Backbone bond lengths (Angstrom), bond angles and torsions (degrees), N, CA, C in turn:
res aa  C-N    CA-C-N  psi(-1)  N-CA   C-N-CA  omega(-1)  CA-C   N-CA-C  phi
1 X - - - 1.513 - - 1.557 111.07 -
2 X 1.240 123.68 134.14 1.363 131.19 178.70 1.482 113.81 -60.69
3 X 1.362 118.67 149.13 1.353 126.20 -178.73 1.595 104.53 -68.17
4 X 1.482 117.93 131.79 1.464 115.11 171.57 1.537 123.54 -50.89
5 X 1.443 113.00 -27.66 1.418 121.72 -178.81 1.564 114.18 -103.32
6 X 1.375 113.52 17.83 1.435 113.82 -173.42 1.467 114.22 -58.79
7 X 1.380 118.23 -30.62 1.416 126.67 -176.94 1.515 112.90 -91.65
8 X 1.274 119.51 11.26 1.417 129.39 175.07 1.527 105.87 90.09
9 X 1.162 123.64 -12.48 1.395 129.01 177.54 1.628 109.41 -137.39
10 X 1.343 112.07 158.27 1.461 115.18 172.12 1.467 114.70 -84.66
11 X 1.398 118.01 120.12 1.471 121.91 -179.40 1.556 102.95 -124.69
12 X 1.352 114.01 100.13 1.515 117.94 -174.14 1.530 115.67 -57.75
13 X 1.480 111.24 -43.90 1.444 115.75 -177.26 1.593 109.29 -65.45
14 X 1.246 118.94 -37.36 1.446 126.19 176.67 1.551 111.42 -59.13
15 X 1.287 113.32 -47.38 1.397 123.65 176.57 1.476 109.94 -62.84
16 X 1.291 124.54 -45.20 1.410 131.27 -179.63 1.625 108.48 -56.14
17 X 1.374 114.14 -44.62 1.413 117.62 -170.58 1.582 109.10 -82.99
18 X 1.380 113.48 -16.62 1.490 117.81 175.95 1.510 119.06 81.46
19 X 1.321 111.48 33.68 1.513 118.22 176.55 1.498 108.68 -67.32
20 X 1.311 118.10 139.21 1.467 123.69 174.93 1.494 109.31 -110.78
21 X 1.308 118.36 131.17 1.454 120.21 176.50 1.547 109.05 -91.32
22 X 1.346 115.52 121.11 1.442 126.30 173.02 1.498 114.04 -88.18
23 X 1.395 111.74 -53.55 1.406 115.72 -178.68 1.540 112.63 -145.57
24 X 1.492 115.22 139.41 1.402 118.51 176.90 1.554 101.32 -149.00
25 X 1.383 117.42 90.96 1.385 123.09 -179.42 1.535 111.48 -158.23
26 X 1.327 114.94 146.88 1.412 122.37 175.43 1.497 120.51 46.87
27 X 1.341 115.49 38.94 1.464 119.19 -178.59 1.456 115.29 82.08
28 X 1.354 117.00 13.56 1.504 120.09 173.85 1.477 112.67 -132.18
29 X 1.310 115.82 152.92 1.506 122.81 -177.73 1.497 103.95 -142.07
30 X 1.386 110.67 152.76 1.477 121.95 169.86 1.489 106.95 -142.24
31 X 1.309 117.81 135.59 1.455 122.99 175.99 1.499 110.88 -136.61
32 X 1.279 118.19 148.80 1.493 115.70 174.28 1.496 107.37 -118.07
33 X 1.309 114.99 161.67 1.499 120.89 -174.58 1.500 110.31 -156.56
34 X 1.272 116.07 120.89 1.545 118.12 176.52 1.549 104.27 -110.54
35 X 1.309 114.04 105.41 1.470 123.69 179.82 1.548 112.15 -58.51
36 X 1.218 117.08 136.06 1.409 118.21 170.13 1.413 116.02 -95.84
37 X 1.353 123.96 176.50 1.528 128.28 179.61 1.479 110.36 -57.46
38 X 1.168 121.24 -34.87 1.450 121.35 -175.15 1.575 114.75 -85.73
39 X 1.344 112.57 0.58 1.508 123.32 169.75 1.573 114.97 -101.58
40 X 1.346 114.61 5.24 1.468 120.13 175.11 1.481 116.88 -88.05
41 X 1.383 115.80 155.77 1.497 120.35 171.08 1.555 108.99 -90.44
42 X 1.196 110.98 -170.66 1.492 117.65 178.13 1.564 118.76 -66.00
43 X 1.326 107.65 -16.48 1.596 111.92 177.59 1.675 109.03 -96.73
44 X 1.395 108.65 9.38 1.505 113.98 179.24 1.584 114.54 55.54
45 X 1.374 109.41 39.91 1.492 117.00 164.58 1.625 104.18 -122.17
46 X 1.338 113.20 169.89 1.506 114.07 -179.35 1.559 115.01 -64.87
47 X 1.378 107.32 126.59 1.559 114.34 179.52 1.472 115.84 -50.56
48 X 1.248 123.66 136.91 1.365 132.37 169.41 1.411 117.66 -38.21
49 X 1.411 112.97 -42.68 1.443 118.48 -176.15 1.479 111.32 -70.53
50 X 1.347 115.22 -40.30 1.471 120.05 173.41 1.447 111.18 -63.45
51 X 1.262 122.73 -42.55 1.471 123.48 176.52 1.669 108.06 -63.64
52 X 1.247 120.06 -38.40 1.447 123.00 -176.66 1.495 107.10 -63.32
53 X 1.439 113.03 -38.35 1.485 119.96 -171.71 1.527 104.90 -72.93
54 X 1.316 119.33 -41.78 1.484 122.57 -179.88 1.633 108.02 -62.33
55 X 1.342 114.26 -43.19 1.508 118.23 177.29 1.510 113.36 -58.98
56 X 1.439 112.92 -43.83 1.505 120.33 -174.77 1.614 108.12 -70.18
57 X 1.363 121.53 -29.58 1.298 125.30 -176.65 1.431 112.33 -85.70
58 X 1.434 113.55 -32.29 1.481 117.65 175.06 1.589 112.55 -69.40
59 X 1.275 111.53 -39.98 1.615 115.89 178.74 1.478 109.28 -70.25
60 X 1.420 118.92 -39.92 1.420 119.94 -179.67 1.555 113.79 -62.15
61 X 1.407 108.50 -38.85 1.432 112.96 -175.99 1.535 107.03 -70.72
62 X 1.275 121.98 -36.80 1.559 124.84 174.48 1.519 106.50 -58.82
63 X 1.346 119.84 -43.03 1.546 118.87 -176.64 1.499 108.53 -69.75
64 X 1.310 118.58 -36.17 1.534 121.56 -177.43 1.590 107.33 -75.93
65 X 1.328 122.46 -22.27 1.401 122.38 -164.54 1.657 108.35 -65.17
66 X 1.244 124.09 -13.65 1.280 125.43 179.82 1.508 116.62 -97.79
67 X 1.343 118.61 -5.31 1.373 127.39 172.85 1.535 110.50 -160.29
68 X 1.283 118.16 95.67 1.442 125.58 -171.31 1.464 114.29 -73.45
69 X 1.321 118.71 -14.18 1.567 125.66 -177.77 1.588 104.00 -86.66
70 X 1.264 124.11 -17.34 1.493 123.97 -177.27 1.595 110.07 -99.50
71 X 1.172 113.51 142.83 1.566 119.35 172.46 1.417 112.51 -91.96
72 X 1.253 117.54 171.66 1.582 121.48 168.57 1.469 107.91 -139.24
73 X 1.301 109.97 151.28 1.515 118.45 170.29 1.623 106.70 -124.65
74 X 1.379 109.79 143.90 1.539 114.38 177.11 1.404 112.94 -72.46
75 X 1.356 111.45 125.51 1.529 118.96 170.63 1.584 111.53 -90.11
76 X 1.284 113.53 -46.54 1.457 117.08 175.85 1.465 112.44 -159.13
77 X 1.443 110.49 159.62 1.397 116.58 -175.04 1.459 110.33 -153.96
78 X 1.321 117.24 135.01 1.437 121.45 179.82 1.521 110.47 -122.87
79 X 1.181 119.02 122.22 1.434 126.25 -165.79 1.554 111.30 -120.32
80 X 1.387 121.57 135.28 1.418 131.02 177.57 1.376 107.93 -117.77
81 X 1.344 124.91 125.63 1.392 124.79 174.82 1.646 109.41 -104.01
82 X 1.312 119.35 114.39 1.460 122.06 -171.94 1.547 111.66 -89.26
83 X 1.262 115.83 -39.25 1.441 122.98 -172.62 1.541 109.53 -158.35
84 X 1.351 121.21 159.48 1.475 120.72 -176.81 1.583 106.28 -64.82
85 X 1.281 106.84 142.47 1.530 122.62 -179.73 1.564 107.93 -95.47
86 X 1.442 114.56 107.33 1.444 119.96 -176.12 1.472 107.81 -127.35
87 X 1.435 110.47 154.92 1.551 117.10 175.39 1.428 112.37 68.67
88 X 1.295 116.84 -163.88 1.398 123.35 177.25 1.411 116.16 -61.42
89 X 1.301 121.62 118.80 1.398 127.86 -173.45 1.565 113.45 -104.17
90 X 1.402 116.00 142.83 1.391 112.97 -178.04 1.603 101.26 -130.86
91 X 1.333 111.62 131.24 1.442 117.90 172.04 1.527 117.92 -105.94
92 X 1.247 113.79 132.41 1.444 119.52 -177.40 1.536 109.14 -122.32
93 X 1.393 114.34 121.61 1.457 121.02 177.16 1.456 118.02 -113.44
94 X 1.228 114.08 156.67 1.485 117.45 -178.24 1.602 108.00 -144.97
95 X 1.365 114.26 126.49 1.426 120.46 167.78 1.499 118.61 -72.53
96 X 1.224 126.23 96.67 1.469 130.23 -164.64 1.524 104.38 -78.43
97 X 1.313 125.67 -39.92 1.455 128.51 -175.46 1.510 108.63 -158.54
98 X 1.316 117.73 148.85 1.414 123.12 168.83 1.391 111.19 -139.49
99 X 1.369 114.68 155.88 1.395 121.79 165.45 1.593 107.71 -120.85
100 X 1.301 115.10 -168.86 1.413 118.18 -178.63 1.661 112.59 -54.87
101 X 1.494 111.33 -40.19 1.364 114.08 -165.68 1.578 109.09 -127.55
102 X 1.439 117.67 1.68 1.559 121.04 178.26 1.583 109.48 -130.73
103 X 1.269 112.49 146.00 1.576 123.53 170.10 1.464 108.92 -122.11
104 X 1.368 112.98 129.85 1.490 121.21 171.64 1.489 111.62 -111.06
105 X 1.363 113.38 117.09 1.372 117.63 -164.23 1.669 109.67 -131.02
106 X 1.331 115.28 161.83 1.463 115.01 167.44 1.507 109.33 -139.15
107 X 1.353 116.82 157.20 1.444 116.16 -176.58 1.498 108.21 -147.14
108 X 1.293 122.14 148.99 1.487 127.86 -179.19 1.508 103.10 -132.66
109 X 1.580 105.91 140.04 1.362 115.33 168.92 1.397 115.40 -104.27
110 X 1.440 119.11 134.73 1.462 123.66 -177.44 1.431 112.31 -112.70
111 X 1.335 120.06 142.27 1.463 113.78 -176.71 1.570 102.48 -97.22
112 X 1.354 118.87 -179.60 1.436 129.95 -167.97 1.627 110.67 -56.08
113 X 1.290 114.99 -23.11 1.481 118.87 -177.46 1.745 105.22 -94.40
114 X 1.222 117.24 0.45 1.576 120.89 -179.72 1.483 113.12 75.10
115 X 1.468 116.93 30.30 1.328 122.14 175.93 1.549 105.08 -95.88
116 X 1.369 119.77 141.89 1.426 119.55 178.80 1.543 101.80 -81.97
117 X 1.434 112.69 131.49 1.419 119.57 179.39 1.530 115.96 -109.42
118 X 1.392 111.11 -21.94 1.521 121.13 -171.89 1.430 109.14 -151.46
119 X 1.179 121.39 149.31 1.443 127.60 178.92 1.576 112.48 -148.85
120 X 1.291 114.69 147.09 1.547 113.55 -174.65 1.575 104.01 -153.92
121 X 1.269 111.12 150.47 1.470 120.22 169.09 1.574 106.00 -115.89
122 X 1.285 117.17 148.27 1.476 117.53 179.85 1.435 111.29 -150.52
123 X 1.309 111.91 156.36 1.500 117.66 176.44 1.472 109.28 -123.01
124 X 1.334 120.66 131.13 1.517 125.75 -174.56 1.494 111.30 -122.65
125 X 1.168 121.31 146.61 1.508 125.01 177.30 1.548 101.43 -105.98
126 X 1.303 110.47 131.54 1.511 118.83 171.71 1.438 106.49 -75.06
127 X 1.467 112.03 139.43 1.571 115.75 176.29 1.403 102.27 -137.96
128 X 1.487 112.37 153.31 1.414 120.89 175.36 1.492 110.26 -71.35
129 X 1.341 116.60 150.46 1.415 119.47 174.60 1.472 103.31 -83.87
130 X 1.394 113.92 145.31 1.530 122.79 -179.69 1.539 105.84 -79.91
131 X 1.423 108.20 153.06 1.400 117.16 175.31 1.471 110.61 -58.62
132 X 1.379 118.74 154.51 1.467 113.38 -179.71 1.480 114.69 -70.02
133 X 1.318 125.57 -8.02 1.501 125.60 169.33 1.542 111.88 -77.15
134 X 1.355 120.65 -17.35 1.483 123.61 -176.32 1.521 107.28 -67.08
135 X 1.260 117.80 156.60 1.446 120.62 169.38 1.481 114.30 -63.80
136 X 1.334 113.99 140.45 1.464 115.23 -173.65 1.468 119.85 -66.03
137 X 1.315 117.71 -11.83 1.429 120.42 174.11 1.517 118.72 -100.47
138 X 1.329 113.29 15.23 1.414 115.24 -177.36 1.534 107.41 -95.02
139 X 1.326 110.64 136.81 1.538 121.27 -178.15 1.553 106.21 -127.36
140 X 1.276 105.96 121.74 1.610 112.45 -179.09 1.563 101.29 -90.28
141 X 1.418 104.91 121.76 1.421 114.89 174.99 1.558 111.36 -117.21
142 X 1.292 118.77 25.73 1.512 122.63 -171.05 1.689 101.41 -90.60
């Protein structure tokens, strides 16, 4: 099971799904994910919600890779599903462009045969991390 703070912060849902961080540097990210039975849809392929979560985390990780002290929140995400996502999945993300406050990213999920099965673009807002004394659920969006 992955470390709860492998991504530099604790993300309980990511920990629950079992995402593994492979790379997070220089505007690029790579994650792996082995979906479990409870992550399947009625066709017994990985549920689209799990795939979108993997894409979201993959792109957010690419956005954060250039400044680990800053957090990001998802502003928008567009996802295309090209074929069923089965077996060990690999998400690869890329920071395409950034401004002081925004990150523009893309991510692709590959199946165990190396075929692209889903792709997304996403926009993220950089946010300051709260002081340790702030409530845990406070997100600064100023």
